[in-house]
N, C-alpha and C positions, 0 to 999 in steps of 0.2 A: 739485699740482693735479691733479684728476680731472675728466674731462669725459664727458658722456653726451649724445648727440643722438638723438632718436627722432622718426620721422615716423609719425603715426598718423591714420587716417581715422576720426573719431569721429562723423561725421554726413554722410550723403549723402542729401539730400532727394529723395524719390521720390514720385510722385503716388499710388502704391499704399499708401505708409505714411508719412503726414505726422507720425506721433508718433516717428519715428526719432531726431530731435534731442533731444527732450524726455526720451527714455528714458536718455539719457547724463548728464542733469543731476545725479542723486543719486550715481552712481559718481564723476563728476569732482569733486563737492563733497567726498566722502570722501578721494579722492586728494590734493586741495589741502590739506585739513586735516592729513592725515598728513605730507605733504611739508613743509609749513611748520614742523611741530614737529621733523621729523627732520633737515632739511637747512637750518640756520639761516644758512649762509654760501654759498648757492647762488642763481644767478639762474635764473628760469624764464620762458621765452617761450612763450605760447599764441598761436598765429596761424593764420590761414586763407589759402588761395590767392586766394580771391575772397569778396566779400560775398553776401548773399542774392540769389537770382534764381530764376526759374521757367524751365520749358522754353522752347525757341525760339519755339513757336507762341503763347506767352502775350503779351498786351499790356503786362504789368508792366514790362518793361524799355524800353518805348517812352515812358514818362513820366519826367520828370526825377528824381523820387524813387526810382523803380525802378532806373534806370540808375545813379544815384549809389550806391545800396545795393550793386549789383553790383560796382562798381568800388572799393569800400572794404572791404578785408578786415579781419577782426577782428585785433586785436593787443593783447595784455595782456602786461606785463612785471612780474614779481614780483621785486623786488630786495631783497637781504639788508641794504642800508643806503640811507639817503636820498641822492639825488643832485639837486641843484637843476635841472641842465639836463634830466634825465630828466622831472621833474615839469613843467617849463614846456613841454617838447616834446610833452606830452600834448594840448595845445590848438593844435598846429601841423600843417602839411601834411608828413606823413612818407611816404617812398617805400620801396620794397623795397630800394633801394640803401643807404638809411640803416640798415635793419635788418641788411643784410649786413655793413656796415661796423662796426656795433656787435658783432655776433657774432664777426667776424673779430678784433676787438680783445680781446674777452673771452677767446677761444680761444688767441690767439697773443701778445697784448700789443702788437701792431703795428697801425698804422693803414693801411687800404687806401685807394687813391687816390680812389675814387668814393664819393659820399654824405657824410653827416654822422653822426658818432658820437652817438647819442642820449644817451650818458652824459657825454662830455667836451665836446660841442659844443652850442650853442644854435641851433636852427633859427630863421631869421628870421621875423618876424611875417607879412610879405608875401613869399610864395614862389611863382614861377610853376612851372608844369609843366616848362618848359624848364630853369629853375634846378635843379629836382629830378631831372632826367634822365628824366622821364615822357614817353613817345612821344606825339605828337599824338593818335593813335587812342584812347589811354587817359586823356587829360586830362579832368579833372572840370568843366571850364568848358564849358556847353552853350549852343547856340542852336537856335532852331527852323529847320528847313531849308526848310519849305514852308508855314509858317503853321498847320500841324497839330501833333500831339503827337509826330511823328517827330523825333528828335534827332540832332544831329551834334556831335561833339566839336571844340572849337577851342583854339588856344593862348591862355592868358590867366592871370590871377592867380586863386588860390583865395581 
């Protein structure tokens, strides 16, 4: 078994250059096509630390759609073989703990105690933030706090 883990910053949205992310599309496409042909027995995880958001002064994150985008990072898993659980989990509430447990399993063959393994375990249809280990501050269930568009996260089901 060989392992390689790389942390890369492919896009950092800045007001001065909104094309930064789009400029990475073609090189990423070439890499993925090359990778898929060369490493047919390898898992590839593409993920981000957070979803789309604007600077702090922007009102984008004060609406439900904007804050939901910010709290949902990108996650793509390219697998060398079909996994029924992995496919069904694409439509489920996945947390960072689940990604960590899955990577730990792939790297060591052992299960870590927290989270769900996206390959070997199916995530329940209805899963609360508490069930997933997501702190209340980052829960994706929202309520209006003062009748306006300002949002406050609360405990609840996704």
